[in-house]
C-alpha positions as CSV (number, residue, x, y, z in Angstrom):
1,X,17.8,4.8,-3.6
2,X,20.1,7.8,-4.2
3,X,17.3,10.0,-5.5
4,X,16.2,10.6,-1.9
5,X,19.7,11.7,-0.8
6,X,20.2,15.4,0.0
7,X,23.2,17.2,-1.5
8,X,24.9,17.0,1.9
9,X,24.3,13.2,2.0
10,X,25.7,12.9,-1.5
11,X,28.8,14.9,-0.4
12,X,29.3,12.4,2.4
13,X,29.4,9.5,-0.1
14,X,31.9,11.4,-2.3
15,X,34.0,12.1,0.8
16,X,33.8,8.5,1.8
17,X,35.2,7.5,-1.6
18,X,38.0,10.0,-1.1
19,X,38.7,8.6,2.3
20,X,38.8,5.1,1.0
21,X,41.2,6.1,-1.7
22,X,43.4,8.0,0.7
23,X,43.6,4.9,3.0
24,X,44.3,2.6,0.1
25,X,40.9,0.7,0.4
26,X,39.8,-0.9,-2.8
27,X,36.1,-0.6,-1.7
28,X,34.1,1.9,0.4
29,X,33.5,0.3,3.8
30,X,31.4,1.4,6.7
31,X,34.5,3.0,8.2
32,X,35.0,5.1,5.1
33,X,31.3,6.3,5.3
34,X,31.9,7.2,9.0
35,X,35.0,9.2,8.0
36,X,33.0,10.9,5.3
37,X,30.3,11.9,7.8
38,X,32.9,13.2,10.3
39,X,34.6,15.2,7.6
40,X,31.7,16.9,6.0
41,X,30.3,19.0,8.9
42,X,26.7,19.4,10.0
43,X,24.7,17.6,12.6
44,X,26.3,14.2,12.0
45,X,29.9,15.6,12.4
46,X,28.9,17.6,15.4
47,X,27.4,14.5,17.1
48,X,30.5,12.4,16.4
49,X,32.8,15.2,17.6
50,X,30.8,15.6,20.8
51,X,31.3,11.9,21.5
52,X,35.1,12.2,21.1
53,X,35.0,10.7,17.6
54,X,35.9,13.7,15.4
55,X,37.5,13.2,12.0
56,X,41.1,13.1,13.2
57,X,40.4,10.6,16.0
58,X,38.3,8.4,13.7
59,X,41.0,8.4,11.0
60,X,43.5,7.3,13.5
61,X,41.1,4.6,14.8
62,X,40.3,3.4,11.2
63,X,44.0,3.1,10.5
64,X,44.3,0.8,13.5
65,X,41.2,-1.3,12.7
66,X,42.2,-4.6,11.2
67,X,40.6,-4.3,7.8
68,X,43.4,-6.2,6.1
69,X,43.7,-8.8,8.9
70,X,46.5,-6.9,10.5
71,X,45.8,-5.6,14.1
72,X,48.0,-2.6,14.7
73,X,47.6,-2.8,18.5
74,X,48.5,-6.5,18.7
75,X,51.5,-5.9,16.5
76,X,52.6,-2.9,18.6
77,X,52.4,-5.1,21.7
78,X,55.3,-7.2,20.2
79,X,57.2,-4.1,19.0
80,X,56.0,-3.8,15.4
81,X,54.8,-0.4,14.1
82,X,52.3,-1.3,11.4
83,X,52.2,2.3,10.0
84,X,56.0,2.1,9.6
85,X,55.8,-1.3,8.0
86,X,53.2,0.0,5.5
87,X,55.2,3.1,4.8
88,X,58.3,1.0,4.0
89,X,56.5,-1.5,1.9
90,X,54.8,1.2,-0.1
91,X,58.1,3.0,-0.5
92,X,59.6,-0.2,-2.0
93,X,56.7,-1.6,-3.9
94,X,54.3,1.3,-4.5
95,X,51.1,2.6,-2.9
96,X,48.6,-0.1,-1.8
97,X,51.1,-2.9,-2.0
98,X,49.6,-4.5,1.1
99,X,46.1,-4.2,-0.2
100,X,46.4,-7.3,-2.4
101,X,44.8,-8.0,-5.8
102,X,45.3,-5.4,-8.6
103,X,46.4,-2.8,-6.0
104,X,49.4,-4.9,-5.3
105,X,50.6,-4.7,-8.9
106,X,49.7,-1.2,-9.9
107,X,48.7,0.7,-6.7
108,X,45.1,1.5,-5.8
109,X,43.2,2.8,-8.8
110,X,41.7,6.3,-8.7
111,X,38.0,6.9,-9.2
112,X,34.9,4.9,-8.4
113,X,35.1,2.3,-5.7
114,X,32.2,0.0,-5.0
115,X,30.6,-0.3,-1.7
116,X,31.3,-3.3,0.5
117,X,28.2,-5.4,1.4
118,X,28.3,-4.0,4.9
119,X,28.3,-0.4,3.5
120,X,25.4,-1.3,1.3
121,X,23.4,-2.6,4.3
122,X,24.3,0.7,6.1
123,X,22.7,2.7,3.2
124,X,19.6,0.4,3.3
125,X,19.3,1.0,7.1
126,X,19.7,4.7,6.5
127,X,16.7,4.7,4.1
128,X,14.7,2.8,6.7
129,X,15.8,5.4,9.4
130,X,14.7,8.3,7.2
131,X,11.3,6.6,6.6
132,X,10.9,5.8,10.3
133,X,11.5,9.5,11.1
134,X,9.0,10.5,8.4
135,X,11.6,12.4,6.5
136,X,11.1,13.0,2.8
137,X,14.8,13.1,2.1
138,X,17.8,11.2,3.4
139,X,20.5,13.4,5.0
140,X,23.8,12.8,6.7
141,X,22.1,12.3,10.1
142,X,20.2,9.4,8.6
143,X,23.4,7.9,7.3
144,X,24.8,8.2,10.8
145,X,21.8,6.4,12.2
146,X,22.3,3.7,9.6
147,X,25.9,3.3,10.7
148,X,24.8,3.2,14.4
149,X,22.8,0.1,13.5
150,X,26.1,-1.7,12.8
151,X,27.7,-3.3,15.8
152,X,30.4,-5.5,14.4
153,X,32.0,-3.8,11.4
154,X,34.8,-1.3,10.8
155,X,32.7,1.7,11.7
156,X,31.7,0.2,15.0
157,X,35.3,-0.8,15.8
158,X,36.5,2.7,15.0
159,X,33.8,4.2,17.3
160,X,34.8,1.9,20.1
161,X,38.5,2.9,19.6
162,X,37.4,6.5,20.1
163,X,35.7,5.6,23.4
164,X,32.1,5.6,22.2
165,X,29.6,3.1,20.8
166,X,27.0,2.7,18.0
167,X,24.3,2.9,20.7
168,X,25.7,6.2,22.1
169,X,25.9,7.6,18.5
170,X,22.3,6.6,17.9
171,X,21.0,8.2,21.1
172,X,23.1,11.4,20.5
173,X,21.9,11.7,16.9
174,X,18.2,11.3,17.8
175,X,18.7,13.9,20.6
176,X,20.3,16.3,18.1
177,X,17.5,15.8,15.6
178,X,14.9,16.5,18.3
179,X,16.8,19.7,19.4
180,X,17.1,20.9,15.8
181,X,13.3,20.5,15.1
């Protein structure tokens, strides 16, 4: 599958891995792919930014998205600052202490992180999007269209927190591709 990826799309995957590592995620999720897209520039990043979902806004939204079962907004409503709790726990027990598994004992490992099943489906959708648009290669814009096909995962939740939706992202991406042609 990766042989069809452009250099820019490969850079997004590398960036997603870096984002996952920075956030203490043990696997690359759809939200990490979204952050990779927003942080790498180009059409996909421009589309996201135009919808109010630039890199900084998305990163804040991803941090609030309950990947680990902890809902930052719900906890804030009762006076608990999840970011402060995480900071203090990591200060006492090491980076990634709330992540569970091996990360809890040794901190998140550097290097390769596998894709979550949802992220794998996103990449598969991205290939279908590229084929559907009769593109010979798969670029970041196809990855964004693949993410826009997800309506219930971390990426979709982050987009909604930024005031947009997967459907709006899809429409804006297709419009940007038409304008660029």
